[in-house]
N, CA, C and O of each residue as an XYZ file, in Angstrom:
828
protein
N      59.535     72.526     -3.134
C      60.338     71.880     -3.153
C      60.010     71.393     -4.562
O      60.932     71.113     -5.328
N      58.472     71.256     -5.013
C      58.361     70.863     -6.697
C      58.417     72.070     -7.119
O      59.012     72.042     -8.196
N      58.144     73.025     -6.877
C      58.231     74.398     -8.009
C      59.975     74.463     -8.035
O      60.465     74.961     -9.048
N      60.729     74.073     -7.169
C      62.403     74.136     -7.367
C      62.910     73.163     -8.076
O      63.845     73.345     -8.855
N      62.216     71.769     -7.836
C      62.637     70.773     -8.942
C      62.619     71.092    -10.343
O      63.468     70.880    -11.210
N      60.934     71.913    -10.431
C      60.341     72.028    -11.904
C      61.392     73.250    -12.744
O      61.565     73.421    -13.951
N      62.094     74.122    -11.315
C      62.765     75.312    -12.146
C      64.149     74.028    -12.191
O      63.808     73.243    -13.076
N      64.595     73.875    -11.994
C      66.070     72.914    -12.261
C      65.529     72.510    -13.592
O      66.502     72.709    -14.319
N      64.645     72.100    -14.292
C      64.707     71.768    -15.468
C      64.040     72.671    -16.614
O      63.545     72.259    -17.663
N      64.128     73.819    -16.231
C      63.413     75.149    -17.238
C      61.915     74.699    -17.515
O      61.409     74.519    -18.623
N      61.393     74.576    -16.438
C      60.081     74.212    -16.787
C      59.097     75.305    -16.163
O      57.888     75.363    -16.391
N      59.847     76.188    -15.312
C      59.260     77.613    -14.326
C      60.565     77.894    -14.085
O      61.641     77.311    -13.952
N      59.828     79.634    -14.066
C      60.751     80.255    -12.912
C      61.397     79.655    -11.801
O      60.979     78.543    -11.476
N      62.494     80.243    -11.033
C      62.408     79.468     -9.769
C      61.816     80.306     -8.839
O      61.769     81.514     -9.069
N      61.296     79.773     -7.680
C      60.025     80.177     -6.649
C      60.798     81.197     -5.746
O      61.882     80.968     -5.209
N      60.124     82.284     -5.667
C      60.851     82.969     -4.260
C      59.721     83.458     -3.221
O      59.285     84.583     -3.467
N      59.215     82.854     -2.185
C      58.627     83.521     -1.116
C      59.424     84.091      0.008
O      60.519     83.925      0.546
N      58.382     84.827      0.109
C      58.654     85.712      1.446
C      58.126     84.770      2.700
O      57.016     84.241      2.633
N      59.090     84.570      3.985
C      58.091     83.789      4.924
C      58.240     84.739      5.617
O      59.089     85.616      5.774
N      56.558     84.243      6.343
C      56.358     85.434      7.484
C      57.359     84.802      8.938
O      57.569     83.652      9.323
N      57.868     86.315      9.531
C      58.776     85.869     10.940
C      57.285     85.623     11.992
O      56.270     86.244     12.306
N      58.006     84.169     12.285
C      57.277     83.787     13.843
C      57.816     83.936     14.860
O      58.940     83.541     15.172
N      56.434     85.020     16.002
C      56.786     85.546     16.892
C      57.692     84.768     17.946
O      56.884     84.061     18.549
N      58.774     84.571     18.399
C      59.832     83.591     19.608
C      58.733     83.188     20.443
O      57.918     83.946     20.971
N      58.788     81.541     20.545
C      57.756     80.691     21.352
C      58.290     81.087     23.424
O      59.338     81.592     23.825
N      57.586     80.804     23.909
C      57.982     80.388     25.009
C      58.043     78.761     25.562
O      57.150     77.954     25.307
N      59.273     78.434     26.371
C      59.800     77.447     26.801
C      59.177     77.140     28.179
O      59.969     77.229     29.118
N      58.232     76.883     28.401
C      57.603     76.304     29.850
C      58.302     75.368     30.167
O      58.418     74.650     29.174
N      58.838     74.968     31.002
C      59.398     73.328     31.825
C      59.205     73.804     33.328
O      59.093     74.916     33.843
N      59.213     72.576     33.796
C      58.538     72.451     35.769
C      59.672     72.204     35.974
O      60.562     71.582     35.394
N      59.480     73.163     37.531
C      60.455     72.860     38.546
C      60.621     71.412     38.990
O      59.757     70.602     38.654
N      61.429     71.111     39.555
C      61.494     69.694     40.548
C      60.213     69.397     41.421
O      59.741     68.263     41.351
N      59.448     70.600     42.469
C      58.512     70.645     43.007
C      57.392     70.414     41.864
O      57.062     69.263     41.577
N      56.870     71.420     41.283
C      56.001     71.362     40.443
C      55.415     69.840     39.333
O      54.332     69.507     38.851
N      57.039     69.176     39.321
C      56.793     67.971     38.683
C      56.681     66.726     39.663
O      56.368     65.657     39.138
N      56.890     66.751     40.946
C      56.777     66.027     41.700
C      55.081     66.306     42.212
O      54.509     65.318     42.673
N      54.509     67.259     42.155
C      53.340     67.601     42.491
C      52.449     67.063     41.292
O      51.294     66.791     41.618
N      52.708     66.909     40.270
C      52.293     66.715     38.861
C      52.127     64.749     39.022
O      51.227     64.026     38.594
N      52.937     64.514     39.524
C      53.344     62.975     39.897
C      52.052     62.468     40.606
O      51.082     61.821     40.213
N      52.456     63.078     41.952
C      51.486     62.726     42.734
C      50.181     62.997     42.399
O      49.403     62.069     42.621
N      49.645     64.151     41.859
C      48.246     63.994     41.333
C      47.918     63.110     40.235
O      46.709     62.886     40.176
N      48.514     62.619     39.473
C      48.354     61.302     38.292
C      47.421     60.648     38.675
O      47.245     60.731     39.890
N      46.489     59.793     37.948
C      45.857     58.800     37.941
C      46.583     57.764     37.562
O      47.173     57.794     36.482
N      46.663     56.469     38.567
C      47.371     55.517     38.194
C      47.952     54.952     36.890
O      49.025     54.351     36.834
N      47.151     55.200     35.853
C      47.417     54.581     34.909
C      48.112     55.861     34.054
O      48.728     55.651     33.009
N      47.943     57.185     34.610
C      48.464     58.366     33.785
C      50.176     58.252     34.466
O      51.217     58.539     33.874
N      50.074     57.933     35.348
C      51.782     58.466     36.214
C      52.856     57.936     35.746
O      53.952     58.461     35.548
N      52.336     56.349     35.488
C      53.732     55.954     34.459
C      54.355     56.748     33.519
O      55.541     57.032     33.352
N      53.263     57.079     32.886
C      53.543     57.454     31.266
C      53.967     58.856     31.726
O      54.888     59.336     31.064
N      53.500     59.583     32.689
C      54.269     60.996     33.244
C      55.346     61.131     33.519
O      55.896     62.198     33.245
N      56.069     60.065     34.182
C      57.354     59.599     34.597
C      58.135     59.535     33.214
O      58.838     60.382     32.663
N      57.761     58.195     32.825
C      58.871     58.106     31.960
C      58.954     59.395     30.403
O      59.954     59.500     29.692
N      57.982     60.007     30.257
C      58.052     61.440     29.517
C      59.228     62.541     30.544
O      60.047     63.301     30.029
N      59.073     62.402     31.707
C      59.849     63.443     32.546
C      61.177     62.811     32.069
O      61.914     63.370     31.256
N      61.379     61.862     32.511
C      62.657     61.055     32.219
C      63.672     60.365     30.877
O      64.761     59.791     30.862
N      62.791     60.719     29.940
C      63.493     60.273     28.387
C      63.262     61.501     28.023
O      64.088     61.956     27.232
N      62.672     61.977     28.242
C      62.122     63.394     27.001
C      61.539     62.769     25.807
O      61.934     62.917     24.650
N      60.601     62.088     26.197
C      59.460     61.145     24.866
C      58.682     62.182     24.546
O      58.293     62.910     25.459
N      58.220     62.515     22.895
C      57.105     62.903     23.111
C      55.993     62.052     23.082
O      56.146     60.861     22.812
N      54.587     62.655     23.395
C      53.817     61.955     23.659
C      53.234     60.608     23.265
O      52.848     59.646     23.929
N      53.311     60.908     21.719
C      52.960     59.692     20.730
C      54.000     58.465     21.088
O      53.713     57.285     21.286
N      55.339     59.119     21.114
C      56.145     58.144     21.105
C      55.971     57.387     22.469
O      55.861     56.167     22.590
N      55.965     58.168     23.311
C      55.632     57.264     24.452
C      54.002     56.569     24.836
O      53.993     55.815     25.809
N      53.161     56.714     24.382
C      52.134     56.310     24.657
C      51.960     54.953     23.824
O      51.458     53.974     24.376
N      52.413     54.898     22.387
C      52.509     53.946     21.560
C      53.488     52.657     22.138
O      53.444     51.639     21.447
N      54.377     52.624     23.365
C      55.804     51.799     23.242
C      54.790     50.469     23.613
O      53.713     50.231     24.159
N      55.921     49.777     22.920
C      55.605     48.468     23.324
C      56.582     47.687     23.776
O      57.794     47.873     23.669
N      55.827     46.507     24.458
C      57.313     45.614     25.688
C      58.653     45.493     25.050
O      59.710     45.685     25.651
N      58.555     45.188     23.893
C      59.445     44.891     23.079
C      60.383     45.544     22.908
O      61.455     45.066     22.537
N      60.156     47.002     23.183
C      60.957     48.083     22.981
C      61.632     48.616     24.060
O      62.448     49.534     23.967
N      61.233     47.929     25.327
C      61.470     48.234     26.971
C      62.645     47.127     27.389
O      62.272     45.967     27.570
N      64.089     47.465     27.550
C      64.808     46.591     28.546
C      64.677     46.883     30.026
O      65.299     47.891     30.362
N      63.869     46.108     31.235
C      64.384     47.068     31.989
C      65.639     46.416     33.128
O      65.787     46.732     34.308
N      66.450     45.408     32.307
C      67.507     44.565     33.048
C      68.346     45.359     32.417
O      69.469     45.341     32.921
N      68.191     46.246     31.246
C      69.534     47.036     31.110
C      69.246     48.390     31.283
O      70.142     49.213     31.095
N      68.209     48.714     31.590
C      67.580     50.161     31.875
C      67.603     50.821     30.580
O      68.479     51.649     30.328
N      66.619     50.485     29.669
C      66.924     51.213     28.236
C      65.455     51.216     27.479
O      64.723     50.227     27.541
N      65.183     52.099     26.948
C      63.887     52.063     26.041
C      64.103     52.200     24.750
O      65.232     52.636     24.529
N      63.472     52.001     23.811
C      64.060     52.563     22.416
C      62.548     52.899     22.110
O      61.552     52.265     22.457
N      62.634     54.047     21.381
C      61.415     54.234     20.486
C      61.849     54.600     18.878
O      62.658     55.316     18.287
N      60.877     53.726     18.602
C      60.875     53.632     17.294
C      59.604     54.048     16.764
O      59.570     53.279     15.803
N      58.335     54.826     16.676
C      57.438     55.724     16.348
C      57.758     57.532     16.254
O      57.101     58.561     16.414
N      58.727     57.277     16.010
C      59.144     58.947     16.033
C      58.914     59.730     15.491
O      58.442     59.454     14.388
N      59.060     61.202     15.831
C      58.325     62.258     14.491
C      59.142     62.743     14.000
O      58.986     63.948     13.803
N      60.471     62.095     13.523
C      61.279     62.459     12.247
C      61.622     60.895     11.820
O      62.359     60.573     10.888
N      61.005     60.104     12.606
C      60.972     58.347     11.427
C      62.470     58.146     12.208
O      62.849     57.245     11.459
N      63.220     58.257     12.834
C      64.309     57.677     13.180
C      64.373     56.770     14.671
O      64.254     57.260     15.794
N      64.517     55.833     14.458
C      64.540     55.251     16.164
C      65.670     55.733     16.976
O      66.699     56.026     16.367
N      65.635     55.879     18.435
C      66.733     56.260     19.038
C      66.580     55.534     20.436
O      65.461     55.337     20.908
N      67.799     55.122     21.119
C      68.021     54.718     22.418
C      67.770     55.484     23.069
O      67.878     56.549     22.463
N      67.238     55.728     24.769
C      67.404     56.290     25.780
C      67.578     55.636     27.113
O      66.604     55.082     27.622
N      68.790     55.652     27.752
C      68.944     54.784     29.099
C      67.528     55.572     30.083
O      67.044     56.697     29.957
N      67.126     54.327     31.156
C      66.159     54.567     31.684
C      66.908     55.021     32.942
O      67.930     54.492     33.379
N      66.217     56.149     33.506
C      66.472     56.684     34.995
C      65.627     55.882     36.096
O      64.433     55.629     35.936
N      66.406     55.481     37.301
C      65.880     54.515     38.002
C      64.617     54.839     38.408
O      63.942     53.812     38.345
N      63.895     55.862     38.835
C      62.658     56.289     39.007
C      61.641     55.623     37.719
O      60.673     54.947     38.067
N      61.914     55.851     36.204
C      61.126     55.419     35.223
C      61.115     53.652     35.456
O      60.154     52.888     35.368
N      62.370     53.388     35.740
C      62.110     51.680     35.563
C      61.426     51.213     36.675
O      60.979     50.069     36.588
N      61.210     51.943     37.881
C      60.676     51.472     38.736
C      58.813     51.502     38.523
O      57.905     50.750     38.875
N      58.879     52.600     37.876
C      57.279     52.842     37.448
C      56.938     51.925     36.217
O      55.739     51.746     36.005
N      57.548     51.519     35.653
C      57.482     50.481     34.629
C      57.129     49.083     35.077
O      56.073     48.482     34.880
N      58.607     48.530     35.952
C      58.248     47.693     36.845
C      57.295     47.087     37.526
O      57.378     45.884     37.776
N      56.122     47.938     37.971
C      54.910     47.887     38.656
C      53.520     47.819     37.919
O      52.353     47.863     38.309
N      54.130     47.692     36.690
C      52.806     47.800     35.429
C      52.987     46.374     35.510
O      53.970     45.712     35.841
N      51.388     45.914     34.995
C      51.339     44.202     34.910
C      51.521     43.920     33.460
O      51.016     44.558     32.537
N      51.989     43.303     33.408
C      52.079     42.521     32.059
C      53.321     43.089     31.270
O      53.949     44.125     31.486
N      53.518     42.053     30.217
C      54.901     42.228     29.747
C      55.118     42.173     28.032
O      56.149     42.066     27.370
N      53.734     42.291     27.639
C      53.393     41.962     26.032
C      52.744     42.635     25.530
O      51.612     42.584     26.013
N      52.874     43.559     24.455
C      51.629     44.511     23.894
C      52.498     46.061     24.393
O      53.582     46.474     24.806
N      51.079     46.516     23.990
C      51.277     47.913     25.024
C      51.989     48.034     25.942
O      52.084     47.098     26.735
N      52.659     49.124     26.119
C      53.259     49.353     28.068
C      52.018     50.322     28.512
O      51.353     49.916     29.465
N      51.774     51.129     28.122
C      50.611     51.794     28.486
C      49.109     51.897     28.086
O      48.797     51.715     26.910
N      48.152     52.189     29.045
C      46.914     51.682     28.915
C      45.921     52.467     29.485
O      46.287     53.192     30.411
N      44.487     52.507     29.081
C      43.695     53.301     29.216
C      43.240     53.086     31.101
O      43.912     52.147     31.527
N      42.528     53.558     31.985
C      42.049     53.477     32.964
C      40.997     51.718     33.264
O      40.649     51.065     34.248
N      40.911     51.648     32.339
C      39.879     50.184     32.712
C      40.931     49.044     31.893
O      40.451     47.915     31.793
N      41.918     49.192     31.475
C      42.769     48.261     30.783
C      43.211     48.117     30.014
O      44.346     47.648     29.928
N      42.438     48.492     29.032
C      41.901     48.484     27.398
C      43.263     49.393     26.693
O      43.562     50.510     27.116
N      43.895     48.808     25.731
C      44.712     49.490     25.386
C      44.256     50.815     24.471
O      43.377     50.590     23.640
N      44.793     52.208     24.556
C      44.926     53.467     23.891
C      44.697     53.180     22.236
O      45.690     52.677     21.711
N      43.724     53.383     21.467
C      43.092     53.631     20.366
C      44.300     54.442     19.231
O      44.405     55.668     19.277
N      44.930     53.836     18.512
C      46.286     53.995     17.785
C      45.100     54.704     16.149
O      45.648     54.852     15.056
N      43.404     55.063     16.351
C      43.427     55.389     15.301
C      42.962     56.879     15.963
O      42.241     57.558     15.233
N      43.265     57.361     17.100
C      42.905     58.529     17.741
C      43.544     59.117     17.830
O      44.632     58.547     17.736
N      43.689     60.729     18.081
C      45.005     61.418     18.459
C      45.621     61.092     20.098
O      44.743     60.813     20.914
N      46.918     61.111     20.559
C      47.423     60.641     21.451
C      46.662     61.419     22.721
O      46.094     60.841     23.648
N      46.805     63.130     22.515
C      46.163     63.693     23.471
C      45.130     63.628     23.677
O      44.951     63.842     24.875
N      44.153     63.420     23.114
C      42.583     63.694     23.171
C      42.453     62.290     24.056
O      41.438     62.365     24.748
N      43.164     61.023     24.254
C      42.566     60.315     24.762
C      43.102     60.192     26.576
O      42.831     59.404     27.483
N      43.948     61.384     26.467
C      44.436     61.605     28.185
C      43.958     63.001     28.732
O      44.001     63.674     29.761
N      43.511     63.040     27.534
C      42.753     65.069     28.177
C      41.948     65.312     29.608
O      42.087     66.215     30.433
N      41.116     64.247     29.597
C      40.193     64.743     30.894
C      41.430     64.456     31.870
O      41.808     65.357     32.618
N      42.204     62.927     31.868
C      43.254     62.779     33.390
C      44.389     63.497     33.207
O      45.390     63.122     33.818
N      44.460     64.532     32.436
C      45.634     65.538     32.218
C      45.195     66.638     32.584
O      45.928     67.512     33.047
N      43.917     66.766     32.431
C      43.385     68.197     33.119
C      43.113     67.901     34.413
O      43.084     68.986     34.994
N      42.843     66.801     35.382
C      42.463     66.636     36.479
C      44.013     66.687     37.331
O      44.203     67.185     38.441
N      44.834     66.141     36.613
C      46.336     66.347     37.478
C      46.853     67.467     37.132
O      47.834     67.650     37.852
N      46.693     68.453     36.294
C      47.199     69.393     36.186
C      46.546     70.325     37.263
O      47.284     70.841     38.102
N      45.357     70.539     37.278
C      44.788     71.385     37.991
C      44.841     71.098     39.417
O      45.148     72.013     40.180
N      44.436     69.300     40.117
C      45.026     69.072     41.124
C      46.548     69.610     41.371
O      46.631     70.366     42.339
N      47.404     69.433     40.879
C      49.004     69.984     41.112
C      49.173     71.559     41.051
O      50.292     72.064     40.960
N      47.853     72.415     41.112
C      48.054     73.981     41.182
C      48.833     74.070     40.014
O      49.740     74.808     40.398
N      49.111     73.755     38.646
C      49.850     74.259     37.422
C      48.774     74.679     36.364
O      47.737     74.105     36.035
N      49.302     75.795     35.949
C      48.933     76.670     35.080
C      48.146     75.952     33.628
O      48.077     74.731     33.481
N      47.667     76.809     32.764
C      46.901     76.208     31.858
C      48.215     75.946     30.819
O      47.971     74.953     30.133
N      49.081     76.333     30.608
C      49.979     76.384     29.681
C      50.745     74.989     30.117
O      51.765     74.828     29.446
N      50.579     74.279     30.768
C      51.218     73.229     31.327
C      50.786     71.905     30.320
O      49.591     71.610     30.309
N      51.597     71.216     29.597
C      50.977     70.576     28.172
C      51.286     69.384     28.403
O      52.010     69.512     29.391
N      51.228     68.031     28.117
C      52.074     66.958     28.279
C      53.485     67.330     27.257
O      54.558     66.757     27.449
N      53.317     68.250     26.289
C      54.632     68.270     25.653
C      55.683     69.325     26.458
O      56.778     69.482     25.918
N      55.452     69.972     27.567
C      56.212     70.514     28.708
C      56.923     69.490     29.365
O      58.018     69.626     29.911
N      55.969     68.019     29.255
C      57.012     67.048     30.292
C      58.836     66.703     29.317
O      59.908     66.473     29.877
N      58.580     66.793     27.808
C      59.612     67.248     27.319
C      60.486     68.237     27.725
O      61.383     67.975     28.526
N      60.303     69.539     27.186
C      60.752     70.717     27.730
C      61.342     70.144     29.259
O      62.544     70.115     29.521
N      60.367     69.741     30.118
C      61.246     70.038     31.387
C      62.453     69.235     31.253
O      63.505     69.705     31.686
N      62.434     67.693     30.527
C      63.555     66.920     30.402
C      64.817     67.201     29.981
O      65.924     66.775     30.314
N      64.361     68.165     29.022
C      65.677     68.663     28.171
C      66.105     69.594     29.078
O      67.313     69.482     29.283
N      65.618     70.407     29.654
C      65.922     71.607     30.642
C      66.883     70.567     32.132
O      67.761     71.021     32.866
N      66.578     69.828     32.140
C      67.297     69.370     33.197
C      68.031     68.523     32.972
O      68.863     68.395     33.870
N      68.163     67.666     31.957
C      69.245     67.372     30.942
C      70.716     68.102     31.189
O      71.776     67.784     31.727
N      70.260     69.095     30.594
C      71.292     70.443     30.092
C      72.000     70.948     31.446
O      73.223     71.058     31.527
N      71.127     71.241     32.492
C      71.228     71.663     33.578
C      72.227     70.964     34.099
O      73.241     71.562     34.458
N      72.136     69.795     34.212
C      72.868     68.259     35.042
C      74.183     68.355     34.324
O      75.269     68.630     34.835
N      73.878     68.036     32.823
C      75.300     67.866     32.082
C      75.949     68.951     31.315
O      77.177     68.946     31.401
N      75.488     69.768     30.673
C      75.366     71.169     29.847
C      76.344     70.085     28.760
O      77.466     70.374     28.344
N      75.863     69.269     28.563
C      76.181     68.364     27.121
C      74.948     68.943     26.068
O      73.793     68.615     26.341
N      75.205     69.820     24.844
C      74.091     69.655     23.729
C      74.282     68.938     22.805
O      73.532     69.286     21.893
N      75.035     67.905     22.460
C      75.112     67.145     21.622
C      74.566     65.648     22.195
O      73.982     64.827     21.487
N      74.876     65.475     23.596
C      74.091     64.059     24.039
C      72.660     64.725     23.991
O      71.818     64.174     23.281
N      72.346     65.766     24.629
C      70.885     66.063     24.295
C      70.096     66.158     23.295
O      68.866     66.178     23.355
N      70.976     66.240     22.030
C      70.258     66.503     20.747
C      70.105     64.919     20.393
O      68.999     64.516     20.033
N      71.252     63.977     20.496
C      71.203     62.735     20.425
C      70.044     61.820     20.913
O      69.499     60.932     20.257
N      69.735     62.251     22.349
C      68.817     61.349     23.547
C      67.363     62.137     23.377
O      66.328     61.519     23.626
N      67.321     63.559     22.932
C      66.012     63.789     22.553
C      65.302     63.517     21.159
O      64.086     63.505     20.968
N      66.567     63.246     19.978
C      66.224     63.215     18.897
C      65.727     64.589     17.870
O      64.823     64.809     17.064
N      66.727     65.218     18.356
C      66.670     67.161     17.405
C      67.823     66.145     16.876
O      68.641     65.452     17.482
N      67.483     66.392     15.153
C      68.507     66.926     14.200
C      69.627     68.230     14.140
O      70.737     68.280     13.609
N      68.833     69.297     14.937
C      70.046     70.431     14.539
C      70.362     70.631     15.593
O      69.562     70.309     16.471
N      71.709     71.274     16.003
C      72.150     72.223     17.210
C      71.145     72.936     17.826
O      70.780     72.906     19.001
N      70.575     73.843     16.512
C      69.746     74.886     16.488
C      68.520     74.811     17.310
O      67.941     75.685     17.956
N      68.219     73.338     17.101
C      66.556     73.022     17.877
C      66.885     72.642     19.162
O      65.974     71.883     19.493
N      67.841     72.757     20.277
C      67.988     72.328     21.494
C      68.566     73.717     21.863
O      68.636     74.003     23.058
N      68.994     74.624     20.907
C      70.062     75.668     21.852
C      68.507     76.484     22.797
O      68.750     77.410     23.571
N      67.601     76.193     22.678
C      66.812     77.023     23.558
C      66.819     76.650     24.760
O      66.253     77.430     25.526
N      67.495     75.231     25.456
C      67.525     74.747     26.585
C      68.648     75.277     27.025
O      68.639     75.448     28.244
N      69.839     75.677     26.356
C      71.151     76.498     27.113
C      70.562     77.402     27.597
O      70.976     77.641     28.732
N      69.569     78.201     27.190
C      69.274     79.944     27.865
C      68.215     79.612     28.952
O      67.695     80.678     29.284
N      67.808     78.815     29.479
C      66.924     78.849     30.244
C      67.030     78.070     31.502
O      66.139     77.767     32.296
N      68.386     77.790     31.526
C      68.905     77.416     32.682
C      69.833     77.948     33.247
O      70.908     77.431     33.552
N      69.270     79.643     33.526
C      70.141     80.854     34.095
C      70.196     80.405     35.936
O      70.947     80.864     36.797
N      69.539     79.775     36.017
C      69.530     79.300     37.734
C      70.720     78.887     38.234
O      71.147     79.084     39.372
N      71.496     78.018     36.902
C      72.090     77.169     37.375
C      73.852     77.925     37.275
O      74.895     77.394     37.658
N      73.688     79.188     36.681
C      74.612     79.981     36.583
C      74.957     80.814     37.419
O      75.955     81.481     37.148
N      74.181     81.078     38.831
C      74.028     82.124     39.550
C      75.602     82.067     40.670
O      76.000     83.058     41.282
N      76.295     80.678     40.719
C      77.349     80.886     41.350
C      78.388     81.325     40.656
O      79.252     81.878     41.337
N      78.618     81.237     39.271
C      79.403     81.883     38.876
C      79.134     83.654     38.735
O      79.825     84.673     38.767
N      78.102     83.393     38.613
C      77.638     85.426     38.454
C      78.343     85.509     40.004
O      79.441     86.065     40.021
N      78.014     85.196     40.826
C      78.398     85.914     42.422
C      79.407     85.956     42.677
O      79.769     86.723     43.569
N      80.446     85.026     41.904
C      81.775     84.861     42.562
C      82.589     85.776     41.802
O      83.804     85.578     41.822
N      81.998     87.029     40.937
C      82.788     88.218     40.317
C      83.005     88.813     41.251
O      82.482     88.697     42.359
N      84.227     89.892     40.725
C      84.584     90.499     41.892
C      83.493     92.121     42.045
O      82.862     92.787     41.224
N      83.753     92.236     43.688
C      82.628     93.549     43.678
C      83.452     94.567     44.686
O      83.121     94.510     45.870
N      84.359     95.372     44.367
C      85.022     95.952     45.246
C      84.637     97.056     46.445
O      85.288     97.376     47.440
N      83.275     97.535     45.953
C      82.223     97.883     46.463
C      82.242     97.399     48.144
O      82.631     97.938     49.180
N      81.464     95.805     47.730
C      81.099     94.910     48.766
C      82.252     94.478     49.559
O      82.142     94.663     50.771
N      83.242     93.986     49.171
C      84.365     93.446     49.637
C      84.847     95.425     50.570
O      85.851     95.487     51.280
N      84.387     96.086     50.454
C      85.261     97.344     50.973
C      84.139     97.158     52.492
O      84.267     97.919     53.451
């Protein structure tokens, strides 16, 4: 951006870079049974965080630093203000998430806390502060090493698209800024299209 800015003013030649192609990533998401196993295996302080991420698509940092001022249990909604792209967004709360949040102690300050009741440290990375609890829950649930906290966001997006088939709603609720960012979730839900495939005519089978 700096070089382009300079080139427009004639201070240097317009830059040209060859960008290396990145290999396509694998979008890992959980089945309902896997998600239930992870919830059941999570420690008491981790479980509400896991449920909220599964049912709102929040990134770990967005959920971990959530303040009670941004939660409205009466209206079943949550507002994420500390987001990756800097844009606040609101998300309706699923009844499962409302129930988990309603059972938490206190209604002021940070929503989620460590096992000892103290707030998480904003000076430390979010994933390192739940690393041990997450690893224990993942192993107890029988899930593979590629299941990370971010897998919960992928899971929510996959579930949402599979249920609603609405890319624009998914983009708005998940905080993505372009359709291309959510297109991956339109390809991973092929199981929900099985009925349409089975409905195709097959003269040999019909005979």
